[in-house]
DSSP file (Angstrom, degrees, kcal/mol; ACC not computed):
  #  RESIDUE AA STRUCTURE BP1 BP2  ACC     N-H-->O    O-->H-N    N-H-->O    O-->H-N    TCO  KAPPA ALPHA  PHI   PSI    X-CA   Y-CA   Z-CA
    1    1 A M              0   0    0      0, 0.0     2,-0.1     0, 0.0     3,-0.1   0.000 360.0 360.0 360.0 139.9  164.0   51.9   22.8
    2    2 A Q        -     0   0    0     69,-0.1     2,-0.2     1,-0.1    69,-0.0  -0.417 360.0-100.9 -75.5 157.5  164.5   51.6   19.1
    3    3 A K        -     0   0    0     -2,-0.1     2,-0.6     1,-0.0    -1,-0.1  -0.525  33.2-132.9 -74.6 147.0  164.6   48.2   17.4
    4    4 A T        -     0   0    0     41,-0.4    41,-2.8    -2,-0.2     2,-0.5  -0.908  20.4-171.8-108.2 122.0  168.0   46.8   16.6
    5    5 A F        +     0   0    0     -2,-0.6    39,-0.1    39,-0.2    65,-0.1  -0.937  14.9 167.0-113.5 134.6  168.6   45.4   13.1
    6    6 A I     >  +     0   0    0     -2,-0.5     4,-2.8    32,-0.2     3,-0.3   0.111  27.0 134.0-130.1  21.8  171.8   43.5   12.4
    7    7 A G  H  > S+     0   0    0     31,-0.3     4,-2.8     1,-0.2     5,-0.2   0.861  74.3  42.0 -45.3 -60.3  171.1   41.9    9.0
    8    8 A P  H  > S+     0   0    0      0, 0.0     4,-2.3     0, 0.0    -1,-0.2   0.884 117.2  49.3 -62.2 -36.1  174.3   42.6    7.1
    9    9 A H  H  > S+     0   0    0     -3,-0.3     4,-2.3     2,-0.2    -2,-0.2   0.909 112.2  47.5 -68.1 -41.0  176.5   41.9   10.2
   10   10 A L  H  X S+     0   0    0     -4,-2.8     4,-2.7     2,-0.2     5,-0.2   0.940 112.9  48.4 -64.1 -46.8  174.7   38.6   10.8
   11   11 A R  H  X S+     0   0    0     -4,-2.8     4,-2.8    -5,-0.3     5,-0.2   0.928 112.0  49.1 -59.3 -45.5  175.0   37.5    7.2
   12   12 A R  H  X S+     0   0    0     -4,-2.3     4,-2.8    -5,-0.2    -1,-0.2   0.927 111.3  50.0 -60.6 -44.5  178.7   38.4    7.0
   13   13 A L  H  X S+     0   0    0     -4,-2.3     4,-1.1     1,-0.2    -1,-0.2   0.935 113.1  46.3 -61.9 -46.5  179.4   36.5   10.2
   14   14 A R  H  <>S+     0   0    0     -4,-2.7     5,-2.3     1,-0.2     3,-0.5   0.930 114.4  46.2 -61.0 -47.0  177.6   33.4    8.9
   15   15 A L  H ><5S+     0   0    0     -4,-2.8     3,-1.4     1,-0.2    -2,-0.2   0.872 106.8  58.0 -67.5 -37.7  179.2   33.5    5.5
   16   16 A E  H 3<5S+     0   0    0     -4,-2.8    -1,-0.2     1,-0.3    -2,-0.2   0.806 111.0  44.4 -61.3 -27.4  182.7   34.1    7.0
   17   17 A R  T 3<5S-     0   0    0     -4,-1.1    -1,-0.3    -3,-0.5    -2,-0.2   0.421 112.4-121.3 -96.2  -0.4  182.2   30.8    8.9
   18   18 A G  T < 5 +     0   0    0     -3,-1.4     2,-0.3    -4,-0.3    -3,-0.2   0.810  60.8 148.9  67.3  29.7  180.8   29.0    5.9
   19   19 A E      < -     0   0    0     -5,-2.3    -1,-0.2    -6,-0.1     2,-0.2  -0.635  44.0-131.2 -98.1 152.0  177.5   28.2    7.6
   20   20 A T     >  -     0   0    0     -2,-0.3     4,-2.3     1,-0.1     5,-0.2  -0.500  33.6-105.9 -85.7 167.9  174.1   27.8    6.2
   21   21 A Q  H  > S+     0   0    0      1,-0.2     4,-2.4     2,-0.2     5,-0.1   0.868 122.9  54.9 -62.2 -34.8  171.1   29.7    7.7
   22   22 A G  H  > S+     0   0    0      2,-0.2     4,-1.9     1,-0.2    -1,-0.2   0.885 106.9  48.1 -65.2 -40.1  170.0   26.3    9.2
   23   23 A A  H  > S+     0   0    0      2,-0.2     4,-1.9     1,-0.2    -2,-0.2   0.931 113.3  47.7 -68.3 -44.0  173.3   25.7   10.9
   24   24 A M  H  X S+     0   0    0     -4,-2.3     4,-2.3     1,-0.2    -2,-0.2   0.911 109.4  54.4 -60.9 -40.7  173.3   29.2   12.4
   25   25 A A  H  X>S+     0   0    0     -4,-2.4     5,-2.3     1,-0.2     4,-1.2   0.889 106.9  50.8 -61.3 -40.4  169.7   28.7   13.5
   26   26 A R  H  <5S+     0   0    0     -4,-1.9     3,-0.3     2,-0.2    -1,-0.2   0.905 110.4  49.4 -63.9 -42.0  170.7   25.5   15.4
   27   27 A V  H  <5S+     0   0    0     -4,-1.9    -2,-0.2     1,-0.2    -1,-0.2   0.894 117.5  40.2 -62.3 -41.7  173.5   27.3   17.1
   28   28 A L  H  <5S-     0   0    0     -4,-2.3    -1,-0.2    -5,-0.2    -2,-0.2   0.547 109.4-120.5 -89.4  -7.5  171.3   30.1   18.2
   29   29 A G  T  <5S+     0   0    0     -4,-1.2     2,-0.2     1,-0.3    -3,-0.2   0.829  75.3 109.4  74.1  31.5  168.3   28.0   19.1
   30   30 A I  S   <S-     0   0    0     -5,-2.3    -1,-0.3    -6,-0.2    -2,-0.1  -0.755  73.7 -86.0-129.1 177.3  166.0   29.7   16.5
   31   31 A S     >  -     0   0    0     -2,-0.2     4,-1.8     1,-0.1     3,-0.4  -0.515  30.2-122.1 -84.6 153.6  164.4   28.7   13.3
   32   32 A P  H  > S+     0   0    0      0, 0.0     4,-2.2     0, 0.0     5,-0.1   0.869 114.6  57.5 -60.2 -34.9  166.1   29.1    9.9
   33   33 A S  H  > S+     0   0    0      1,-0.2     4,-2.1     2,-0.2     5,-0.1   0.835 104.1  51.4 -65.5 -30.6  163.3   31.3    8.7
   34   34 A Y  H  > S+     0   0    0     -3,-0.4     4,-2.5     2,-0.2    -1,-0.2   0.875 107.1  52.6 -74.1 -36.0  163.9   33.6   11.6
   35   35 A V  H  X S+     0   0    0     -4,-1.8     4,-2.8     2,-0.2    -2,-0.2   0.920 109.3  50.9 -60.9 -41.4  167.6   33.8   10.7
   36   36 A N  H  X S+     0   0    0     -4,-2.2     4,-1.8     1,-0.2    -2,-0.2   0.938 110.3  48.6 -60.8 -46.4  166.5   34.8    7.1
   37   37 A L  H  <>S+     0   0    0     -4,-2.1     5,-2.9     1,-0.2     6,-0.9   0.900 112.7  48.4 -60.5 -42.0  164.2   37.5    8.5
   38   38 A L  H ><5S+     0   0    0     -4,-2.5     3,-1.6     1,-0.2   -31,-0.3   0.932 109.9  51.1 -61.6 -48.2  167.0   38.8   10.7
   39   39 A E  H 3<5S+     0   0    0     -4,-2.8    -1,-0.2     1,-0.3    -2,-0.2   0.803 111.9  47.6 -61.2 -31.1  169.5   38.8    7.8
   40   40 A N  T 3<5S-     0   0    0     -4,-1.8    -1,-0.3    -5,-0.2    -2,-0.2   0.290 112.5-119.2 -93.4   8.9  167.0   40.8    5.6
   41   41 A N  T < 5S+     0   0    0     -3,-1.6    -3,-0.2     2,-0.2    -2,-0.1   0.812  79.3 126.1  56.9  32.4  166.3   43.3    8.4
   42   42 A E  S   <S+     0   0    0     -5,-2.9     2,-0.3    -6,-0.2    -4,-0.2   0.538  74.0  32.1 -93.7  -9.9  162.7   42.2    8.4
   43   43 A R  S    S-     0   0    0     -6,-0.9     2,-0.2    -5,-0.1    -1,-0.2  -0.993  83.6-122.8-141.7 144.4  162.8   41.5   12.1
   44   44 A S        -     0   0    0     -2,-0.3     2,-0.3   -39,-0.1   -39,-0.2  -0.552  35.1-108.0 -82.5 155.9  164.8   43.2   14.9
   45   45 A V        -     0   0    0    -41,-2.8   -41,-0.4    -2,-0.2     2,-0.1  -0.659  29.3-131.2 -88.7 138.7  167.1   41.0   17.0
   46   46 A S     >  -     0   0    0     -2,-0.3     4,-2.3     1,-0.1     5,-0.2  -0.439  20.6-115.2 -82.9 160.4  166.1   40.3   20.6
   47   47 A V  H  > S+     0   0    0      1,-0.2     4,-2.7     2,-0.2     5,-0.2   0.887 116.6  55.5 -61.5 -39.5  168.5   40.7   23.5
   48   48 A Q  H  > S+     0   0    0      1,-0.2     4,-2.0     2,-0.2    -1,-0.2   0.907 108.9  45.8 -62.9 -41.9  168.3   36.9   24.1
   49   49 A V  H  > S+     0   0    0      2,-0.2     4,-2.6     1,-0.2    -1,-0.2   0.890 111.7  52.8 -68.5 -39.2  169.4   36.1   20.5
   50   50 A M  H  X S+     0   0    0     -4,-2.3     4,-2.7     2,-0.2    -2,-0.2   0.931 108.6  49.8 -61.4 -44.5  172.2   38.8   20.7
   51   51 A L  H  X S+     0   0    0     -4,-2.7     4,-2.2     1,-0.2    -1,-0.2   0.910 111.8  47.9 -61.8 -41.8  173.5   37.2   23.9
   52   52 A K  H  X S+     0   0    0     -4,-2.0     4,-3.3     2,-0.2     5,-0.4   0.911 111.2  52.1 -59.7 -43.3  173.5   33.7   22.2
   53   53 A L  H  X S+     0   0    0     -4,-2.6     4,-2.3     1,-0.2     6,-0.6   0.940 110.9  46.6 -61.1 -48.3  175.3   35.2   19.2
   54   54 A F  H  X S+     0   0    0     -4,-2.7     4,-0.9     1,-0.2     5,-0.4   0.896 118.1  42.4 -60.1 -42.0  178.0   36.8   21.4
   55   55 A E  H  < S+     0   0    0     -4,-2.2    -2,-0.2    -5,-0.2    -1,-0.2   0.938 118.2  42.2 -70.1 -49.3  178.5   33.6   23.3
   56   56 A A  H  < S+     0   0    0     -4,-3.3    -2,-0.2     1,-0.2    -3,-0.2   0.840 127.1  29.5 -73.1 -34.1  178.4   31.1   20.5
   57   57 A Y  H  < S-     0   0    0     -4,-2.3    -1,-0.2    -5,-0.4    -2,-0.2   0.407  99.5-122.5-111.4   3.0  180.5   33.1   18.0
   58   58 A G     <  +     0   0    0     -4,-0.9     2,-0.4     1,-0.2    -4,-0.2   0.805  55.3 157.3  63.1  30.0  182.7   35.0   20.3
   59   59 A V        -     0   0    0     -6,-0.6     2,-0.3    -5,-0.4    -1,-0.2  -0.723  39.7-131.9 -89.0 134.3  181.6   38.3   18.8
   60   60 A A    >>  -     0   0    0     -2,-0.4     3,-1.2     1,-0.1     4,-1.0  -0.680  14.7-129.5 -82.2 138.9  182.0   41.4   21.0
   61   61 A W  H 3> S+     0   0    0     -2,-0.3     4,-2.5     1,-0.3     5,-0.2   0.821 107.7  61.8 -58.8 -30.4  178.8   43.6   21.2
   62   62 A R  H 3> S+     0   0    0      1,-0.2     4,-2.9     2,-0.2    -1,-0.3   0.825  94.7  61.8 -65.0 -32.1  180.9   46.6   20.3
   63   63 A E  H <> S+     0   0    0     -3,-1.2     4,-0.7     2,-0.2    -1,-0.2   0.929 113.0  34.8 -59.7 -45.7  181.9   45.0   16.9
   64   64 A I  H  X S+     0   0    0     -4,-1.0     4,-0.5     2,-0.2     3,-0.3   0.919 121.0  48.1 -74.9 -44.0  178.2   45.0   15.8
   65   65 A A  H >< S+     0   0    0     -4,-2.5     3,-1.0     1,-0.2     8,-0.5   0.894 109.7  50.1 -66.0 -42.7  177.2   48.2   17.5
   66   66 A E  H 3< S+     0   0    0     -4,-2.9    -1,-0.2     1,-0.3    -2,-0.2   0.704 105.2  57.7 -74.0 -19.7  180.1   50.4   16.3
   67   67 A E  H 3< S+     0   0    0     -4,-0.7     2,-0.5    -3,-0.3    -1,-0.3   0.644  99.7  68.2 -80.7 -14.1  179.7   49.4   12.7
   68   68 A D    <<  -     0   0    0     -3,-1.0     3,-0.5    -4,-0.5     5,-0.4  -0.920  60.5-166.2-114.5 123.5  176.1   50.6   12.7
   69   69 A G        +     0   0    0     -2,-0.5    -1,-0.1     1,-0.2    -3,-0.1   0.258  67.1  95.3 -88.5  13.3  175.3   54.3   13.0
   70   70 A S  S    S-     0   0    0     -5,-0.1    -1,-0.2   -65,-0.1    -5,-0.0   0.273 109.0 -89.6 -90.5  11.3  171.7   53.8   13.7
   71   71 A G  S  > S+     0   0    0     -3,-0.5     4,-2.2    -6,-0.2     5,-0.2   0.572  83.4 135.4  94.8  10.2  171.9   54.0   17.5
   72   72 A A  H  >  +     0   0    0     -4,-0.3     4,-2.8    -7,-0.2     5,-0.2   0.865  69.3  58.0 -62.5 -34.3  172.4   50.3   18.1
   73   73 A L  H  > S+     0   0    0     -8,-0.5     4,-2.5    -5,-0.4    -1,-0.2   0.936 108.1  45.2 -61.6 -45.9  175.2   51.0   20.6
   74   74 A A  H  > S+     0   0    0      1,-0.2     4,-2.4     2,-0.2    -1,-0.2   0.907 113.1  51.6 -63.8 -41.5  172.9   53.1   22.8
   75   75 A D  H  X S+     0   0    0     -4,-2.2     4,-2.6     2,-0.2    -2,-0.2   0.916 111.0  46.8 -62.3 -43.4  170.2   50.4   22.5
   76   76 A L  H  X S+     0   0    0     -4,-2.8     4,-2.7     2,-0.2     5,-0.2   0.920 112.1  50.4 -66.6 -43.0  172.5   47.6   23.5
   77   77 A R  H  X S+     0   0    0     -4,-2.5     4,-1.0    -5,-0.2    -2,-0.2   0.938 112.9  46.8 -59.8 -45.1  173.8   49.6   26.4
   78   78 A A  H  < S+     0   0    0     -4,-2.4     3,-0.5     1,-0.2     4,-0.4   0.927 114.1  47.3 -61.2 -47.2  170.3   50.3   27.6
   79   79 A A  H >< S+     0   0    0     -4,-2.6     3,-0.9     1,-0.2    -2,-0.2   0.898 113.4  47.1 -62.8 -42.4  169.2   46.7   27.2
   80   80 A L  H 3< S+     0   0    0     -4,-2.7    -1,-0.2     1,-0.2    -2,-0.2   0.591 110.0  53.6 -79.6 -10.5  172.2   45.3   29.0
   81   81 A S  T 3< S+     0   0    0     -4,-1.0    -1,-0.2    -3,-0.5    -2,-0.2   0.430  92.6  97.8 -98.5  -0.3  171.9   47.8   31.9
   82   82 A G  S X  S-     0   0    0     -3,-0.9     3,-1.9    -4,-0.4     4,-0.3  -0.077  91.6 -51.2 -79.2-178.2  168.3   46.9   32.5
   83   83 A P  T 3  S+     0   0    0      0, 0.0    -1,-0.2     0, 0.0    -2,-0.0  -0.221 126.2  24.8 -54.1 139.0  166.9   44.5   35.2
   84   84 A G  T 3  S+     0   0    0     -3,-0.1    -2,-0.1     1,-0.0    -4,-0.0   0.275 112.5  69.5  90.2 -11.2  168.6   41.1   35.1
   85   85 A F    <         0   0    0     -3,-1.9    -3,-0.1     1,-0.1    -1,-0.0   0.337 360.0 360.0-119.3   5.6  171.9   42.3   33.6
   86   86 A C              0   0    0     -4,-0.3    -1,-0.1    -5,-0.1    -5,-0.1   0.460 360.0 360.0 -84.9 360.0  173.3   44.4   36.5
């Protein structure tokens, strides 16, 4: 499976809500430095963080996946159809 990068989408979501990286990190249960790495596409997003993102911010996975032509939709479908998500 390819790595999934959502940097621009994550940054836009955070800025639309007027949050700092620290505030978003608290909501997602990760460190502010990890939010920064995600926003700059220096780290791929894990399934666990994606699920927290969808739950906490009410974002549909299709919104992020359909905006990105890099195969993120296929990656998300594969991840969510794996063990533990059926």
